[in-house]
DOFI-971420 format. One record per residue (C-alpha): residue number from 1; residue in three letters; x, y, z. Coordinates in nm, 2 decimals, always signed. Example, Ala and Ser with C-alpha at 12.3 -4.5 7.8 and 13.67 -1.06 7.14 Angstrom:
BEGIN
<r 1, 'Ala', <+1.23, -0.45, +0.78>>
<r 2, 'Ser', <+1.37, -0.11, +0.71>>
END
This chain:
BEGIN
<r 1, 'Unk', <+0.00, +0.00, +0.00>>
<r 2, 'Unk', <+0.11, +0.36, -0.06>>
<r 3, 'Unk', <+0.09, +0.63, +0.20>>
<r 4, 'Unk', <-0.02, +0.99, +0.16>>
<r 5, 'Unk', <+0.34, +1.09, +0.09>>
<r 6, 'Unk', <+0.36, +0.84, -0.20>>
<r 7, 'Unk', <+0.59, +0.60, -0.02>>
<r 8, 'Unk', <+0.51, +0.24, +0.07>>
<r 9, 'Unk', <+0.35, +0.19, +0.41>>
<r 10, 'Unk', <+0.31, -0.11, +0.63>>
<r 11, 'Unk', <-0.03, -0.27, +0.63>>
<r 12, 'Unk', <-0.18, -0.53, +0.85>>
<r 13, 'Unk', <-0.50, -0.71, +0.93>>
<r 14, 'Unk', <-0.79, -0.69, +0.68>>
<r 15, 'Unk', <-0.59, -0.46, +0.45>>
<r 16, 'Unk', <-0.29, -0.69, +0.44>>
<r 17, 'Unk', <-0.52, -0.99, +0.36>>
<r 18, 'Unk', <-0.68, -0.80, +0.07>>
<r 19, 'Unk', <-0.34, -0.69, -0.06>>
<r 20, 'Unk', <-0.21, -1.04, -0.06>>
<r 21, 'Unk', <-0.52, -1.18, -0.23>>
<r 22, 'Unk', <-0.51, -0.90, -0.49>>
<r 23, 'Unk', <-0.14, -0.97, -0.58>>
<r 24, 'Unk', <-0.20, -1.34, -0.60>>
<r 25, 'Unk', <-0.50, -1.29, -0.83>>
<r 26, 'Unk', <-0.37, -1.01, -1.05>>
<r 27, 'Unk', <-0.02, -1.13, -1.12>>
<r 28, 'Unk', <-0.01, -1.37, -1.42>>
<r 29, 'Unk', <+0.12, -1.71, -1.30>>
<r 30, 'Unk', <+0.47, -1.77, -1.40>>
<r 31, 'Unk', <+0.56, -1.40, -1.45>>
<r 32, 'Unk', <+0.75, -1.35, -1.12>>
<r 33, 'Unk', <+1.10, -1.48, -1.18>>
<r 34, 'Unk', <+1.18, -1.57, -0.82>>
<r 35, 'Unk', <+0.87, -1.78, -0.76>>
<r 36, 'Unk', <+0.71, -1.91, -1.08>>
<r 37, 'Unk', <+0.41, -2.06, -0.90>>
<r 38, 'Unk', <+0.30, -1.71, -0.77>>
<r 39, 'Unk', <+0.00, -1.56, -0.93>>
<r 40, 'Unk', <-0.31, -1.68, -1.11>>
<r 41, 'Unk', <-0.44, -1.77, -1.46>>
<r 42, 'Unk', <-0.71, -1.50, -1.44>>
<r 43, 'Unk', <-0.51, -1.23, -1.63>>
<r 44, 'Unk', <-0.44, -1.50, -1.90>>
<r 45, 'Unk', <-0.79, -1.63, -1.95>>
<r 46, 'Unk', <-0.99, -1.58, -2.26>>
<r 47, 'Unk', <-1.28, -1.33, -2.20>>
<r 48, 'Unk', <-1.57, -1.54, -2.32>>
<r 49, 'Unk', <-1.88, -1.71, -2.18>>
<r 50, 'Unk', <-1.67, -1.95, -1.98>>
<r 51, 'Unk', <-1.47, -1.68, -1.81>>
<r 52, 'Unk', <-1.64, -1.68, -1.47>>
<r 53, 'Unk', <-1.62, -2.06, -1.43>>
<r 54, 'Unk', <-1.25, -2.07, -1.53>>
<r 55, 'Unk', <-1.17, -1.76, -1.32>>
<r 56, 'Unk', <-1.33, -1.92, -1.01>>
<r 57, 'Unk', <-1.12, -2.23, -1.05>>
<r 58, 'Unk', <-0.81, -2.01, -1.11>>
<r 59, 'Unk', <-0.88, -1.80, -0.80>>
<r 60, 'Unk', <-0.92, -2.11, -0.58>>
<r 61, 'Unk', <-0.59, -2.24, -0.71>>
<r 62, 'Unk', <-0.41, -1.90, -0.66>>
<r 63, 'Unk', <-0.54, -1.86, -0.31>>
<r 64, 'Unk', <-0.50, -2.22, -0.20>>
<r 65, 'Unk', <-0.22, -2.14, +0.05>>
<r 66, 'Unk', <-0.38, -1.82, +0.19>>
<r 67, 'Unk', <-0.50, -1.96, +0.53>>
<r 68, 'Unk', <-0.86, -1.90, +0.62>>
<r 69, 'Unk', <-0.97, -1.78, +0.28>>
<r 70, 'Unk', <-1.21, -1.94, +0.04>>
<r 71, 'Unk', <-1.35, -1.82, -0.30>>
<r 72, 'Unk', <-1.73, -1.79, -0.28>>
<r 73, 'Unk', <-1.79, -1.65, -0.63>>
<r 74, 'Unk', <-1.67, -1.46, -0.93>>
<r 75, 'Unk', <-1.84, -1.20, -1.15>>
<r 76, 'Unk', <-1.72, -1.05, -1.47>>
<r 77, 'Unk', <-1.82, -0.74, -1.66>>
<r 78, 'Unk', <-1.68, -0.68, -2.01>>
<r 79, 'Unk', <-1.90, -0.38, -2.09>>
<r 80, 'Unk', <-1.65, -0.10, -2.00>>
<r 81, 'Unk', <-1.31, +0.01, -2.13>>
<r 82, 'Unk', <-1.15, -0.26, -1.92>>
<r 83, 'Unk', <-1.28, -0.60, -1.82>>
<r 84, 'Unk', <-1.36, -0.61, -1.45>>
<r 85, 'Unk', <-1.34, -0.94, -1.25>>
<r 86, 'Unk', <-1.48, -0.94, -0.90>>
<r 87, 'Unk', <-1.37, -1.23, -0.68>>
<r 88, 'Unk', <-1.59, -1.28, -0.36>>
<r 89, 'Unk', <-1.41, -1.43, -0.06>>
<r 90, 'Unk', <-1.51, -1.57, +0.27>>
<r 91, 'Unk', <-1.25, -1.53, +0.54>>
<r 92, 'Unk', <-1.23, -1.68, +0.89>>
<r 93, 'Unk', <-1.12, -1.34, +1.04>>
<r 94, 'Unk', <-1.30, -1.07, +0.84>>
<r 95, 'Unk', <-1.61, -1.23, +0.69>>
<r 96, 'Unk', <-1.70, -1.15, +0.33>>
<r 97, 'Unk', <-1.46, -0.95, +0.12>>
<r 98, 'Unk', <-1.42, -0.87, -0.25>>
<r 99, 'Unk', <-1.12, -0.83, -0.46>>
<r 100, 'Unk', <-1.18, -0.63, -0.78>>
<r 101, 'Unk', <-0.94, -0.68, -1.07>>
<r 102, 'Unk', <-0.93, -0.45, -1.38>>
<r 103, 'Unk', <-0.80, -0.64, -1.67>>
<r 104, 'Unk', <-0.71, -0.52, -2.02>>
<r 105, 'Unk', <-1.01, -0.59, -2.25>>
<r 106, 'Unk', <-0.96, -0.83, -2.55>>
<r 107, 'Unk', <-1.05, -0.71, -2.89>>
<r 108, 'Unk', <-1.26, -0.92, -3.13>>
<r 109, 'Unk', <-0.96, -1.13, -3.23>>
<r 110, 'Unk', <-0.89, -1.23, -2.87>>
<r 111, 'Unk', <-0.58, -1.00, -2.84>>
<r 112, 'Unk', <-0.54, -0.76, -2.55>>
END
């Protein structure tokens, strides 16, 4: 997280959990050179009628090691300039939370 002065600041609790989940969901799996397993398939998925089903599976896989967190649903909206994927989470400590991912929108050919 970034503080008011523009520098990184320490986060904890609910905010730390959301930040961890966001990073795990938004980073394309295999793109972090020091830990190739980090990330999810969500940014790499084709934005079609099967997106929400595949995104839910990808979210569960990406968050598998995040203790006390389960994926309860995924919604997608492709109507805006960017695609928006909302991942609903159930957590042991903080109840229901949502992580919202903005993804580049594919053109008609499937390219980003």
